[in-house]
Legacy VTK file of the C-alpha trace (Angstrom):
# vtk DataFile Version 3.0
C-alpha trace
ASCII
DATASET POLYDATA
POINTS 340 float
8.248 3.071 1.567
9.864 4.558 4.613
11.041 2.592 7.589
10.325 5.401 10.024
7.273 7.520 10.743
6.534 10.959 9.337
3.457 13.161 9.620
1.058 11.775 7.040
-1.166 14.006 4.976
-4.858 14.055 4.490
-7.499 16.428 3.434
-4.841 17.468 0.999
-5.785 20.146 -1.281
-5.771 22.154 -4.432
-3.493 19.785 -6.204
-3.473 21.038 -9.782
-2.413 18.524 -12.398
1.360 18.681 -12.655
1.580 20.978 -9.627
1.962 20.371 -5.895
-0.337 19.316 -3.082
-1.440 21.920 -0.537
-2.071 20.355 2.853
-5.196 21.173 4.811
-4.905 18.709 7.671
-2.571 15.974 8.813
-2.921 12.293 9.378
-2.130 10.953 12.795
-1.599 7.335 13.656
-3.901 5.260 15.816
-3.061 1.941 17.388
-1.691 -0.697 15.059
-3.525 -3.924 14.521
-2.698 -6.317 17.369
-2.096 -9.044 14.813
1.242 -7.542 13.824
4.200 -7.470 16.172
6.335 -4.339 16.211
9.317 -6.608 16.735
8.883 -7.984 13.222
8.205 -11.526 12.026
10.006 -14.590 13.444
12.034 -15.004 10.284
13.437 -18.435 11.131
9.981 -19.908 10.576
9.823 -19.057 6.864
10.637 -21.734 4.302
11.122 -21.351 0.530
9.878 -24.909 -0.011
6.782 -24.429 2.149
5.821 -21.094 0.553
6.066 -22.669 -2.911
4.208 -25.829 -1.884
0.608 -26.121 -3.224
0.003 -28.780 -0.580
1.107 -26.563 2.289
-1.020 -26.676 5.448
-3.659 -23.998 5.944
-2.345 -20.601 7.086
-1.978 -19.771 10.737
-1.355 -16.452 12.521
2.141 -16.181 11.047
4.283 -18.361 8.854
5.111 -19.759 5.451
1.553 -20.757 4.546
0.336 -17.271 5.365
3.012 -15.725 3.145
1.868 -18.115 0.415
-1.779 -17.081 0.853
-0.867 -13.385 0.740
1.130 -13.811 -2.463
-1.690 -15.748 -4.166
-4.210 -13.092 -3.154
-1.880 -10.417 -4.545
-1.516 -12.375 -7.792
-5.317 -12.520 -8.040
-5.752 -8.730 -7.708
-6.945 -8.749 -4.104
-4.205 -6.889 -2.321
-3.150 -7.495 1.263
-1.056 -4.321 1.125
2.349 -5.303 2.407
3.059 -9.043 2.306
4.196 -9.541 5.877
3.363 -13.131 6.834
0.646 -12.171 9.340
-2.947 -13.355 9.010
-4.340 -9.951 9.982
-7.269 -7.788 8.979
-5.841 -6.741 5.612
-5.389 -10.368 4.566
-8.831 -11.419 5.814
-10.548 -8.576 3.933
-8.639 -9.569 0.782
-9.692 -13.163 1.366
-13.362 -12.178 1.622
-13.095 -10.283 -1.669
-11.418 -13.282 -3.323
-14.189 -15.533 -2.033
-16.839 -13.160 -3.386
-15.198 -13.044 -6.804
-14.922 -16.851 -6.950
-18.469 -17.679 -5.818
-17.331 -18.941 -2.442
-18.970 -18.088 0.866
-17.518 -14.616 1.562
-16.769 -15.235 5.233
-13.324 -13.645 5.296
-12.110 -16.789 7.046
-9.716 -19.332 5.652
-11.454 -22.682 5.171
-10.375 -25.833 3.372
-12.466 -25.102 0.278
-11.012 -21.610 -0.114
-7.483 -22.851 0.520
-7.940 -25.532 -2.157
-9.226 -22.994 -4.709
-6.376 -20.582 -3.927
-3.784 -23.295 -4.444
-5.388 -24.586 -7.632
-5.208 -21.170 -9.277
-1.726 -20.211 -8.128
1.514 -19.964 -10.045
4.775 -20.313 -8.061
4.641 -18.006 -5.056
8.379 -17.313 -4.958
10.795 -16.719 -7.807
14.470 -15.874 -8.130
15.593 -12.432 -9.219
19.065 -11.224 -10.172
19.978 -7.818 -8.754
21.054 -5.423 -11.530
23.292 -2.372 -11.663
20.157 -0.244 -12.158
18.750 -1.560 -8.872
21.797 -0.176 -7.103
22.049 3.227 -8.813
20.010 5.134 -6.281
20.716 7.726 -5.087
19.710 6.227 -1.747
19.212 8.786 0.985
17.841 8.362 4.512
14.615 10.362 4.705
14.419 12.605 7.797
11.236 12.755 9.844
11.177 16.541 9.869
9.303 18.134 6.969
11.640 21.134 6.926
14.589 18.785 6.449
12.677 16.886 3.770
12.121 20.139 1.874
15.886 20.470 1.409
16.064 17.227 -0.576
15.877 17.211 -4.385
14.032 13.893 -4.478
12.423 11.693 -1.822
13.532 8.337 -3.135
14.297 5.097 -1.381
16.678 4.912 1.531
18.277 1.644 0.398
18.177 -1.023 -2.332
16.368 -3.281 0.159
13.574 -0.740 0.567
13.320 -0.326 -3.216
13.109 -4.076 -3.846
10.645 -4.619 -1.007
8.279 -2.020 -2.479
8.702 -3.454 -5.978
7.731 -6.902 -4.687
4.927 -5.668 -2.405
6.431 -6.940 0.808
7.791 -6.007 4.200
11.603 -5.656 3.989
11.794 -8.203 6.797
10.265 -10.802 4.491
13.053 -10.275 1.968
15.607 -10.546 4.763
13.982 -13.737 6.028
14.004 -15.292 2.558
17.564 -14.143 1.870
19.381 -14.270 5.226
22.883 -14.112 3.709
22.134 -11.297 1.286
23.103 -7.641 1.654
21.041 -6.450 -1.361
24.006 -4.371 -2.506
25.776 -6.579 -5.051
24.898 -6.599 -8.768
24.538 -10.125 -10.146
23.396 -11.480 -6.807
20.367 -13.818 -6.965
17.610 -13.200 -4.430
14.278 -14.851 -3.669
11.254 -12.564 -4.066
7.445 -12.895 -4.103
5.918 -13.589 -7.516
3.532 -10.651 -7.428
0.912 -9.536 -9.949
1.584 -7.357 -12.939
-0.375 -4.069 -12.854
-3.940 -4.861 -13.857
-5.107 -3.402 -17.153
-8.832 -3.726 -16.480
-11.095 -0.672 -16.673
-12.888 0.232 -13.446
-16.345 1.751 -13.894
-16.547 2.815 -10.247
-14.522 2.880 -7.040
-16.013 2.169 -3.616
-14.260 3.184 -0.392
-15.496 1.305 2.688
-14.887 2.997 6.010
-15.861 -0.062 8.071
-13.714 -2.514 6.087
-10.809 -0.108 5.447
-10.817 -1.067 1.771
-10.950 0.494 -1.684
-12.692 -1.698 -4.270
-12.845 -1.390 -8.058
-15.828 -2.675 -10.059
-16.300 -3.154 -13.796
-19.255 -1.832 -15.792
-21.212 -5.005 -14.997
-20.815 -4.424 -11.276
-18.276 -7.230 -10.859
-15.561 -6.788 -8.247
-12.222 -6.794 -10.064
-9.746 -5.508 -7.458
-9.604 -4.597 -3.791
-6.970 -2.758 -1.764
-6.510 -2.162 1.989
-6.755 1.496 2.940
-6.431 3.940 5.812
-9.208 6.527 5.743
-10.795 8.939 8.178
-10.748 9.331 11.952
-13.048 10.566 14.687
-11.620 14.078 14.211
-11.824 14.098 10.415
-14.335 11.444 9.330
-14.409 10.097 5.819
-16.753 12.351 3.769
-19.416 9.767 2.942
-21.248 10.265 -0.313
-20.972 9.959 -4.075
-18.055 11.844 -5.627
-16.031 11.618 -8.812
-12.384 11.434 -9.794
-11.424 14.808 -11.285
-7.777 14.179 -12.220
-4.757 12.012 -11.474
-1.237 13.333 -10.776
1.695 10.934 -10.651
4.893 11.724 -8.773
3.373 14.862 -7.186
5.145 17.560 -5.221
3.841 18.414 -1.768
3.231 21.952 -0.498
3.581 22.186 3.255
1.897 25.081 5.054
2.314 25.008 8.856
-0.699 27.290 9.251
-2.847 24.348 8.195
-1.320 21.869 10.642
-2.744 21.599 14.132
0.533 20.161 15.433
2.981 22.325 13.461
5.995 23.644 15.332
6.528 27.381 15.625
9.888 27.078 13.883
8.383 25.601 10.732
7.681 27.554 7.548
5.970 26.957 4.244
7.915 24.523 2.096
7.713 22.505 -1.082
8.657 18.850 -0.696
10.034 17.164 -3.799
8.404 14.156 -5.475
9.341 10.553 -4.831
7.971 7.367 -3.285
8.820 8.722 0.171
6.971 11.997 -0.457
4.176 12.417 2.156
1.551 11.580 -0.502
3.632 8.871 -2.112
3.804 8.206 -5.833
0.347 9.297 -7.002
-2.555 11.581 -6.097
-6.117 10.798 -7.295
-8.171 13.942 -6.799
-11.850 13.702 -5.848
-14.669 16.162 -6.507
-15.053 16.594 -2.739
-12.796 19.633 -2.176
-9.434 18.851 -0.555
-9.890 15.066 -0.638
-8.205 12.358 -2.639
-6.816 8.844 -2.811
-3.021 8.701 -2.649
0.078 6.655 -1.933
2.201 6.601 1.193
5.819 6.383 2.312
4.729 3.967 5.087
3.082 0.873 3.538
3.252 -1.066 6.801
0.750 1.369 8.320
-1.974 0.886 5.708
-5.037 -0.655 7.299
-3.459 -0.363 10.745
-3.755 3.403 11.321
-6.303 6.138 10.681
-6.099 9.216 8.505
-7.710 12.605 8.825
-10.054 12.176 5.917
-8.115 11.242 2.779
-7.718 7.683 1.572
-4.214 6.193 1.690
-3.061 3.074 -0.158
0.356 1.545 -0.659
2.177 3.167 -3.564
1.847 0.063 -5.739
-1.890 -0.251 -5.086
-2.529 3.464 -5.643
-0.590 3.401 -8.928
-2.464 0.336 -10.126
-5.823 1.901 -9.247
-4.813 5.116 -11.019
-4.197 3.083 -14.178
-7.712 1.602 -14.048
-9.701 4.836 -13.699
-9.947 8.282 -15.285
-11.495 11.680 -14.723
-15.215 11.197 -14.221
-15.014 7.744 -12.634
-17.522 7.609 -9.734
-15.978 7.316 -6.271
-18.462 6.200 -3.628
-17.393 6.685 -0.017
-19.559 4.602 2.279
-19.784 3.431 5.847
LINES 1 341
340 0 1 2 3 4 5 6 7 8 9 10 11 12 13 14 15 16 17 18 19 20 21 22 23 24 25 26 27 28 29 30 31 32 33 34 35 36 37 38 39 40 41 42 43 44 45 46 47 48 49 50 51 52 53 54 55 56 57 58 59 60 61 62 63 64 65 66 67 68 69 70 71 72 73 74 75 76 77 78 79 80 81 82 83 84 85 86 87 88 89 90 91 92 93 94 95 96 97 98 99 100 101 102 103 104 105 106 107 108 109 110 111 112 113 114 115 116 117 118 119 120 121 122 123 124 125 126 127 128 129 130 131 132 133 134 135 136 137 138 139 140 141 142 143 144 145 146 147 148 149 150 151 152 153 154 155 156 157 158 159 160 161 162 163 164 165 166 167 168 169 170 171 172 173 174 175 176 177 178 179 180 181 182 183 184 185 186 187 188 189 190 191 192 193 194 195 196 197 198 199 200 201 202 203 204 205 206 207 208 209 210 211 212 213 214 215 216 217 218 219 220 221 222 223 224 225 226 227 228 229 230 231 232 233 234 235 236 237 238 239 240 241 242 243 244 245 246 247 248 249 250 251 252 253 254 255 256 257 258 259 260 261 262 263 264 265 266 267 268 269 270 271 272 273 274 275 276 277 278 279 280 281 282 283 284 285 286 287 288 289 290 291 292 293 294 295 296 297 298 299 300 301 302 303 304 305 306 307 308 309 310 311 312 313 314 315 316 317 318 319 320 321 322 323 324 325 326 327 328 329 330 331 332 333 334 335 336 337 338 339
């Protein structure tokens, strides 16, 4: 998870298991969803008691009830991507999937019946966590935007303990700050409030469906039942998603990234070929799921806040935690259907 923008990768290629990714094209950002303010959430409006309250009022555009809804959806396996407190497209798509899986009208709108079912099934939305020495070991290094500068690093890890904890608990760092306004996230033994997120699902997915129109990746069991859904960024008008039926060919965790400026339309003349080390802030994140369509795959990202809010140039990007969970549910040969 990186708190600044870098050129994102798509149509990434020739990633051999245990080797590096060879970029064919780059991902460029489109406009963010208007439901999310670039200024960040109005943190003063969040309340520990309200987020943990099963009788909380129905969610609105932003606030404690919306954080609660996002955490419950995450717990249920229907990811909103980054828990950010905004009732935006990612949350509404997750809500529709939850409704479908629970035999509710899959409207993608919050109604009283859905809100009641969500709250009936939920465990506490927030829990307390004690920061450990391991959480603070790092090394924590600011990640430069420039790929040439990135190639000089031995590992593209987190830039701070806050970033590490936010990714671990599937949330925007601003949410952790809002819930812990007096915390620096740099002291072992310190108790912090964090979302009570799901454990990685151990279900087996018989097929994966990528929806261009919904910006989602869905996993189904061998009976055709929806078991998980994740928000995604995939395709653009310049490099549309390659619709069709493909298969997973292999999965590489913690991949390296081979940068070749000859394959980048916006590469600078001063740039050269480079290998970028693994890490959660690597341009393809923590995992690469290779597809039988040459040069295409499903992968993580260093910028979870952009998932579902920007386009890619063909490949399918998920948050690191969603991509890793999906990778644990599939194997070589799993069908991957890319549809409109």
